[in-house]
N, C-alpha and C positions, 0 to 999 in steps of 0.2 A: 480586490483582494488573491490571498495565494490561494494557492490552489495544494490537492495529492489527489493521486492514485485513484483513492478512495473516495473525495469530498466531491471527483467530477464525478462519478459510478452513485457518486447518493445525489446529487444534482438530476441524473440520468434518470433514472429509479422514479423524482417522483419533486419536483419545484418548488412544491408547496413547503412540502419532507424539509428539505434542502432551504430549503427563507428561515422557518422557520430553527428550524435547530442547529443552524452556522449562520443564518446572518442576525436577523434578528438575538437570534437567544433566546424566544422568553421558551420556546419549550429543551426540556433537557432531554438526549436518548438512555434510556434505561440502563444498566448496567448490568442486562441478561444471563445468566450462567455460563453460555456458552463463549463469549466474554474475557470477565473472570478467567475464569480457565484455559484460554490461549492467552490469558498470559501471565499466565500461569507458568505453564507450559515452555511461553518466549522465556521469561527469564531465566527456568530453570534449564535449559540449556546451549546459552547464553555463557553460565556459568560454566557451565558443564566443558565447554570447548573454551574458554576464553581459558581459565582457572585450573578446567581438571578437576570441578569441585565438585562429588560424583550423583550424579541424580533418583530424587527419591525415588519411593515407593510411589507405583503405580507407575511409571514413568520407563523405572530398568531396562522395557523392553527396546527404547532406542540408542543405548547404548551404543549396537555395532556401529548404529549411521553416525549416532558424535562422535565415535573415535572415528572412524572414517576419517569423516570432515575435519578435524582436528587435527588431523593427521597429511592434510595438504600442504601441497610446498606454497613458500613466499610466505609473503605477510598475513596474519589471521585477521577479518576482518572481523570484529561483532554487533549487533544494533547501529551500525555508523545511521548517519543523518548526514541528509543530503541538501542545501539548501542554494537553487540557482536563483540569483535576475534575469529580467527576461532579455538580457544581452547569451543568456545560458555560460552564466558567468556562476564563480563557486560561490556565495556570500553565506553573511551570517543566517547561523538557522530560527532565530529572533531580527535583524536587523528588519530596515522600511522598506527594504530593496525587495526583498525576496518573491520569487514571482513561486514554483517549486519549489515544494520538500515532497520526499520520500525518505527513506533508509532501508538499506541491504541489513535481512537479518542476520548471517553471517557467508564468506565469504572467504576470499585471499586475492592477494593483487599480486602474480607473478610473474616481473618486470611488463613485457607488452602486452600482456593477456591480464583479467580480473575476470575471478568466478566468485557471482551471487546469487544468494541460493536465498529463498525463501519458505522460515516452516509454514506449512495448514495443520491448523485441525478440526478444520470443516470437513464435508466428500469435496473429492475429486471433480473440476468442472472444467469446461474446453474456454478458458481465456487466458489467452499470453499477454496481451492488453499491458499487463500488467511490467511484463520478464521487460518487453523494449523500454520504459520509464526505465526501470533499474541498467540497462544497458547507457541511455543516455546519459539517465545521471552519472556514473560511473567512468565514462568516458570524459565527460565535463571536469570531476575529482583531478582523477589520470587523464594528463596531455600524451604520457608518453603509453596509452594504451592502443592499441590497435583493434582488439580482439576485448567483447566481454562472453561470456558462456552465463548463462543466467539461468533459471529452474527451480521450481516449487517442490517440493520437497514435502509430497504428503504423506502425513504420521499417521493416517487411521490405516494402512494399506500397504504402506511402507515405499511407494513408486516413488518418483524420483524424473521431474518431466524436466527435461531443459531443452532450450533454444538459445544458438547462435549473433550473435549480430558486427558488426564490425563497423569503422567508421563512413563505411560510404555510403552507410541502410538511415545517419544521421538525419538526411534532410528527410529522408519518410518518413521519421518516427516523426519526426517533432513538427512534422503540417500531419498529418493523423489526428494528434495533440491540437492542435490548435485551430483545422475544422471540427474538433468537441467541444473543443472553446469559446464557442461565439457565439453557439444558444445559451455556454451563461452570461458571454460577458453582456447578449441582448437583453441576461435579466438584470443583471445590476445596473444596465444605461434605465430599462425602459421597467424597473421595479411593476413589472406582471413574476404575478410566480406558478404556473398552473396545477392546476390536482394530474394529478394520474393516478387513476383507481386501477387499487388491482386483486390476485385476494388474498394480500398481507394486513388491509387496509384497519377492517371493522378488528380484529380482534393485535395483529399486533404497532402499530403509526403510533407513537404516544400524540401528534397533532390533534389535539383538541378540534381547532378552528375550523375542519373540512366535516363535511356534509355529510363522504363518504367513509367517514371516521362510527365505528361502528358507539362509541361514546359521543358525538356531537355534543359539544355545549349549547349549540347556537350561534356561537358567535362568527 
């Protein structure tokens, strides 16, 4: 199955939930208010940076930040979808050979350098692995690029958390993800999807086919 950073972390959080929502697809993830808000913010910021469209009421506090990004040198990119095959070569987003997918929210291509940023509407948390994937995806799409500066734009605090990578980092980046994907591959091969109970099970998990769910239906 094609994977993404969100899909991989979803599996690591709970294989059983991953199975029902992404493999069997007999359970649908609910669209929580935070997700709907995040989608609205991404769309508004995309149109501001790409088209110069004014930010709507309730988002104008991000205008200085959006203006700064829109003024970056080079070719601006917004909501850039990237898909690679198993040989780490670019392919069609919905192609039969797609292995991994990722989306760069905003950034710029500057000759031998790429800036790749991700809008974040939640609380800041220490997780830079997604930035590593952004860097690897960018270097696959733009072969002339030798360095990628990646970052999270934390909109709640107006902070920018960045990290830079070069082509020398690619073997280590892909190696770390391949190690993590081994468990997922094993679950797919063996059709084994164990529960991983946490404090979110009873109230937040949509999978009622699990004994740890507060709404367990006995199946």
